[in-house]
Backbone as numpy.savetxt, mean C-alpha at the origin, in Angstrom:
# Nx Ny Nz CAx CAy CAz Cx Cy Cz
3.96 20.34 1.95 3.47 18.98 2.08 4.48 18.01 1.45
4.63 16.86 2.07 5.44 15.78 1.52 4.48 14.78 0.88
4.66 14.53 -0.40 3.82 13.56 -1.12 4.59 12.26 -1.26
3.98 11.17 -0.78 4.57 9.84 -0.90 3.79 9.10 -1.99
4.49 8.69 -3.04 3.83 8.09 -4.20 4.04 6.59 -4.26
2.95 5.86 -4.55 3.10 4.44 -4.86 3.14 4.32 -6.39
3.24 3.11 -6.87 3.37 2.88 -8.31 2.18 3.44 -9.09
0.96 3.26 -8.57 -0.22 3.74 -9.29 -0.21 5.26 -9.43
0.31 5.96 -8.44 0.38 7.42 -8.52 1.36 7.86 -9.60
2.47 7.16 -9.72 3.45 7.47 -10.76 2.87 7.15 -12.13
2.26 5.96 -12.25 1.72 5.53 -13.55 0.55 6.39 -14.03
-0.16 7.03 -13.11 -1.31 7.84 -13.52 -0.89 9.01 -14.40
0.35 9.46 -14.24 0.82 10.61 -15.00 0.20 11.92 -14.56
-0.62 11.88 -13.51 -1.33 13.07 -13.05 -0.55 13.82 -11.98
0.53 13.23 -11.50 1.27 13.87 -10.44 2.49 14.57 -11.02
2.73 15.79 -10.57 3.94 16.50 -10.99 4.56 17.16 -9.77
5.81 17.50 -9.90 6.59 17.97 -8.75 6.03 19.24 -8.12
5.29 20.06 -8.85 4.75 21.29 -8.31 3.58 21.09 -7.36
3.11 19.84 -7.22 1.96 19.56 -6.37 2.33 19.42 -4.90
3.63 19.40 -4.60 4.08 19.21 -3.22 5.45 19.86 -3.03
5.79 20.13 -1.76 7.11 20.68 -1.46 8.19 19.62 -1.67
7.81 18.39 -1.43 8.75 17.27 -1.52 7.99 16.06 -2.02
8.57 15.32 -2.98 7.96 14.12 -3.55 8.88 12.95 -3.26
8.30 11.87 -2.73 9.09 10.74 -2.23 8.45 9.43 -2.68
9.28 8.42 -2.89 8.81 7.05 -3.09 9.83 6.11 -2.45
9.64 4.81 -2.62 10.53 3.83 -2.00 11.34 3.09 -3.06
12.44 2.45 -2.66 13.25 1.68 -3.62 12.47 0.56 -4.31
11.55 -0.10 -3.59 10.79 -1.20 -4.20 9.88 -0.71 -5.32
9.37 0.52 -5.19 8.55 1.08 -6.27 9.42 1.29 -7.51
10.59 1.86 -7.33 11.50 2.09 -8.46 11.83 0.77 -9.14
12.01 -0.29 -8.35 12.35 -1.61 -8.90 11.21 -2.23 -9.70
9.99 -1.73 -9.55 8.86 -2.26 -10.32 8.86 -1.78 -11.77
9.69 -0.80 -12.09 9.74 -0.25 -13.45 10.87 -0.88 -14.24
10.58 -1.30 -15.46 11.60 -1.81 -16.37 12.05 -0.67 -17.27
13.34 -0.63 -17.54 13.89 0.46 -18.33 13.27 0.51 -19.72
12.93 1.71 -20.14 12.33 1.93 -21.45 10.82 2.00 -21.35
10.19 2.52 -22.37 8.74 2.57 -22.43 8.15 3.75 -21.68
6.84 3.89 -21.82 6.10 5.02 -21.26 6.16 5.04 -19.73
5.95 3.91 -19.09 5.96 3.86 -17.62 7.30 4.30 -17.06
8.37 3.80 -17.66 9.72 4.17 -17.24 9.93 5.68 -17.37
9.45 6.26 -18.47 9.62 7.70 -18.69 8.84 8.52 -17.66
7.65 8.07 -17.28 6.90 8.77 -16.23 7.68 8.79 -14.92
8.24 7.64 -14.56 9.01 7.55 -13.32 10.28 8.39 -13.42
10.97 8.33 -14.55 12.21 9.10 -14.74 11.94 10.60 -14.72
10.80 11.02 -15.29 10.43 12.43 -15.26 10.35 12.92 -13.81
9.68 12.16 -12.96 9.55 12.56 -11.55 10.90 12.54 -10.84
11.72 11.56 -11.16 13.06 11.51 -10.54 13.89 12.71 -10.98
13.84 13.03 -12.27 14.58 14.19 -12.79 14.07 15.49 -12.19
12.78 15.53 -11.84 12.17 16.72 -11.24 12.41 16.79 -9.73
13.13 15.81 -9.17 13.50 15.87 -7.76 12.86 14.85 -6.84
12.12 13.87 -7.39 11.52 12.86 -6.52 12.64 12.10 -5.79
12.51 12.00 -4.48 13.49 11.29 -3.66 13.09 9.83 -3.51
14.10 8.97 -3.37 13.87 7.55 -3.11 14.41 7.28 -1.72
13.49 6.92 -0.81 13.85 6.72 0.60 13.49 5.31 1.04
14.46 4.65 1.65 14.21 3.35 2.27 13.74 3.61 3.71
12.58 3.07 4.09 12.08 3.34 5.44 12.85 2.55 6.49
12.87 3.03 7.73 13.51 2.26 8.79 12.71 1.00 9.11
13.39 0.01 9.62 12.76 -1.28 9.96 11.61 -1.10 10.95
11.75 -0.14 11.87 10.70 0.08 12.86 9.39 0.52 12.19
9.48 1.32 11.13 8.28 1.76 10.40 7.66 0.59 9.64
8.50 -0.26 9.08 8.00 -1.45 8.37 7.25 -2.36 9.34
7.80 -2.54 10.54 7.14 -3.37 11.55 5.78 -2.80 11.96
5.68 -1.49 12.09 4.40 -0.87 12.43 3.36 -1.10 11.33
3.79 -1.00 10.08 2.88 -1.22 8.95 2.43 -2.68 8.93
3.36 -3.61 9.13 3.01 -5.04 9.14 2.03 -5.35 10.27
2.27 -4.76 11.43 1.37 -4.97 12.57 -0.03 -4.47 12.24
-0.13 -3.27 11.65 -1.43 -2.71 11.28 -2.11 -3.55 10.21
-1.35 -4.03 9.23 -1.92 -4.84 8.15 -2.44 -6.17 8.66
-1.82 -6.71 9.71 -2.34 -7.94 10.32 -3.66 -7.66 11.04
-3.73 -6.52 11.72 -4.96 -6.15 12.44 -6.12 -5.96 11.47
-5.88 -5.24 10.36 -6.96 -4.97 9.41 -7.27 -6.18 8.52
-6.34 -7.14 8.46 -6.53 -8.30 7.60 -6.10 -8.08 6.16
-5.37 -6.99 5.91 -4.92 -6.66 4.56 -3.54 -7.22 4.23
-2.92 -7.90 5.15 -1.53 -8.35 4.98 -1.32 -9.15 3.70
-2.25 -10.00 3.34 -2.11 -10.84 2.15 -2.29 -10.05 0.85
-2.81 -8.85 0.93 -3.09 -8.05 -0.26 -2.05 -6.95 -0.49
-1.01 -6.93 0.32 0.03 -5.92 0.18 1.31 -6.53 -0.36
1.88 -5.89 -1.37 3.17 -6.32 -1.91 4.28 -5.71 -1.07
5.50 -6.13 -1.34 6.66 -5.56 -0.66 6.72 -4.05 -0.91
6.44 -3.65 -2.14 6.46 -2.22 -2.47 5.37 -1.47 -1.70
4.19 -2.05 -1.59 3.10 -1.42 -0.83 3.51 -1.19 0.62
4.08 -2.21 1.23 4.50 -2.13 2.63 5.58 -1.07 2.80
6.52 -1.04 1.87 7.61 -0.07 1.94 7.10 1.36 1.81
6.19 1.59 0.86 5.63 2.93 0.66 4.84 3.37 1.90
4.02 2.48 2.43 3.29 2.80 3.67 4.26 3.13 4.80
5.36 2.40 4.89 6.35 2.64 5.94 7.04 3.99 5.75
7.31 4.38 4.51 7.89 5.70 4.24 6.91 6.78 4.70
5.63 6.63 4.34 4.62 7.62 4.74 4.47 7.67 6.26
4.53 6.52 6.91 4.44 6.47 8.38 5.65 7.16 9.01
6.81 6.91 8.45 8.06 7.48 8.96 8.13 8.99 8.79
7.66 9.48 7.65 7.69 10.92 7.36 6.41 11.56 7.88
6.39 11.86 9.12 5.20 12.42 9.77 4.71 13.65 8.99
3.42 13.76 8.85 2.84 14.90 8.14 2.83 14.74 6.63
3.21 13.57 6.13 3.19 13.34 4.69 1.81 12.86 4.26
1.58 12.88 2.97 0.32 12.38 2.41 0.65 11.30 1.39
0.00 10.16 1.53 0.18 9.03 0.64 -0.76 9.17 -0.55
-0.25 9.02 -1.75 -1.06 9.04 -2.96 -1.10 7.63 -3.53
-2.29 7.02 -3.52 -2.46 5.65 -3.99 -3.91 5.39 -4.35
-4.12 4.49 -5.29 -5.45 4.01 -5.63 -5.71 2.63 -5.04
-4.74 2.08 -4.34 -4.82 0.73 -3.77 -5.68 0.76 -2.50
-6.81 0.04 -2.52 -7.73 0.05 -1.38 -7.13 -0.56 -0.12
-6.34 -1.63 -0.25 -5.71 -2.24 0.93 -4.73 -1.25 1.57
-3.98 -0.54 0.74 -3.05 0.46 1.27 -3.81 1.59 1.97
-4.91 2.03 1.37 -5.72 3.08 1.99 -6.28 2.61 3.33
-6.71 1.36 3.38 -7.28 0.81 4.61 -6.24 0.77 5.73
-5.04 0.31 5.41 -3.98 0.26 6.42 -3.56 1.68 6.80
-3.45 2.56 5.82 -3.10 3.96 6.10 -4.10 4.58 7.06
-5.38 4.34 6.83 -6.43 4.85 7.69 -6.26 4.33 9.12
-5.90 3.06 9.24 -5.75 2.43 10.55 -4.61 3.04 11.37
-3.51 3.41 10.70 -2.36 3.93 11.46 -2.19 5.44 11.34
-3.22 6.12 10.85 -3.23 7.58 10.87 -2.43 8.26 9.77
-2.24 7.59 8.64 -1.56 8.21 7.51 -2.62 8.88 6.63
-2.42 10.14 6.33 -3.31 10.86 5.42 -3.07 10.32 4.01
-4.14 10.10 3.25 -3.99 9.57 1.90 -4.97 10.23 0.95
-4.67 10.10 -0.33 -5.55 10.63 -1.37 -5.51 9.70 -2.58
-6.67 9.45 -3.16 -6.75 8.64 -4.38 -6.34 9.50 -5.57
-5.92 8.82 -6.63 -5.52 9.52 -7.84 -6.63 9.43 -8.89
-6.98 8.22 -9.30 -7.98 8.01 -10.35 -9.26 7.37 -9.84
-9.18 6.62 -8.76 -10.33 5.92 -8.20 -11.00 6.77 -7.12
-12.19 6.35 -6.70 -12.91 7.08 -5.67 -12.26 6.93 -4.30
-11.68 5.80 -4.01 -11.07 5.56 -2.70 -12.04 4.88 -1.74
-11.51 4.41 -0.61 -12.36 3.72 0.34 -13.26 4.72 1.06
-14.43 4.24 1.43 -15.39 5.10 2.14 -15.24 4.97 3.65
-14.82 3.79 4.11 -14.58 3.59 5.54 -13.56 2.48 5.72
-12.96 2.47 6.91 -11.96 1.47 7.24 -12.66 0.12 7.44
-12.07 -0.94 6.87 -12.63 -2.29 7.00 -11.64 -3.21 7.70
-12.19 -4.27 8.27 -11.36 -5.32 8.86 -11.74 -6.63 8.18
-10.73 -7.46 7.94 -10.93 -8.72 7.22 -10.40 -9.88 8.05
-11.03 -11.03 7.90 -10.56 -12.29 8.49 -10.59 -13.34 7.38
-10.00 -14.45 7.67 -9.96 -15.56 6.71 -10.74 -16.72 7.30
-11.71 -17.22 6.52 -12.66 -18.20 7.04 -12.89 -19.31 6.01
-13.08 -20.53 6.53 -13.38 -21.67 5.67 -14.80 -21.53 5.11
-14.92 -21.69 3.80 -16.23 -21.58 3.16 -17.10 -22.81 3.43
-16.51 -23.89 3.94 -17.27 -25.11 4.23 -17.69 -25.22 5.69
-16.71 -25.20 6.60 -17.04 -25.40 8.01 -17.13 -24.11 8.82
-16.68 -22.99 8.27 -16.80 -21.71 8.95 -15.70 -21.38 9.93
-14.71 -22.26 10.08 -13.62 -21.99 11.02 -12.71 -20.90 10.47
-12.14 -20.14 11.39 -11.22 -19.08 10.99 -9.83 -19.65 10.81
-9.07 -19.02 9.92 -7.71 -19.47 9.62 -6.77 -18.27 9.59
-5.51 -18.56 9.63 -4.48 -17.52 9.56 -4.37 -17.00 8.13
-4.01 -15.74 7.95 -3.78 -15.23 6.59 -2.74 -16.09 5.86
-2.97 -16.31 4.61 -2.07 -17.14 3.81 -2.49 -18.59 3.70
-3.45 -19.02 4.53 -3.95 -20.38 4.48 -4.94 -20.48 3.33
-4.76 -21.46 2.46 -5.65 -21.61 1.31 -6.69 -22.71 1.52
-6.30 -23.78 2.25 -7.17 -24.93 2.48 -7.35 -25.12 3.98
-8.58 -25.33 4.40 -8.89 -25.52 5.82 -8.20 -26.78 6.34
-7.43 -26.66 7.42 -6.76 -27.83 7.98 -7.72 -28.81 8.66
-8.95 -28.39 8.91 -9.94 -29.23 9.58 -10.75 -30.04 8.56
-11.34 -29.36 7.56 -12.25 -30.05 6.65 -11.80 -30.07 5.19
-10.74 -29.31 4.86 -10.26 -29.28 3.48 -10.98 -28.29 2.58
-11.88 -27.48 3.16 -12.61 -26.48 2.38 -11.71 -25.31 2.00
-12.18 -24.50 1.08 -11.42 -23.35 0.61 -11.54 -22.19 1.60
-10.40 -21.56 1.91 -10.37 -20.41 2.80 -10.62 -19.15 1.98
-11.55 -18.32 2.46 -11.89 -17.07 1.78 -11.70 -15.90 2.73
-11.40 -14.76 2.15 -11.30 -13.52 2.91 -12.70 -12.95 3.07
-13.09 -12.66 4.33 -14.43 -12.14 4.60 -14.34 -10.86 5.43
-15.28 -9.97 5.18 -15.34 -8.73 5.94 -15.73 -9.07 7.38
-15.01 -8.49 8.33 -15.22 -8.86 9.72 -15.98 -7.79 10.48
-15.62 -6.53 10.35 -16.28 -5.47 11.11 -16.79 -4.42 10.17
């Protein structure tokens, strides 16, 4: 099995190299760690034990972005989240290890196998839209104020 780790999987300290044939993460995850301290040592331990750092191809990133737009999770994913999802998508047959619900939701949508580390994980795939809390009109992700009435845009469960 190929294990693809996000930052939460590394920080949990529960993952070790013997749990998979191959352990992988993305460059953006590595960049989230500052040199020194406990978190850095956890990440360095995995790297010293053979964790690979793989940059996903642009085509995999585009597939993840497309799926995140469909599910409505695009605003809740960081660059590192998108990159890790793209690595898991690119490495067919891999398993994503993450406690991030938005990542799990997108992974579920595009057929990536995933497992939670410390949290229970999502129970079912959800879809989200962005809607004005005043007039009820829908808006594009990233919109904070309704262009029609000036009300606050909120993320709402759609399906």
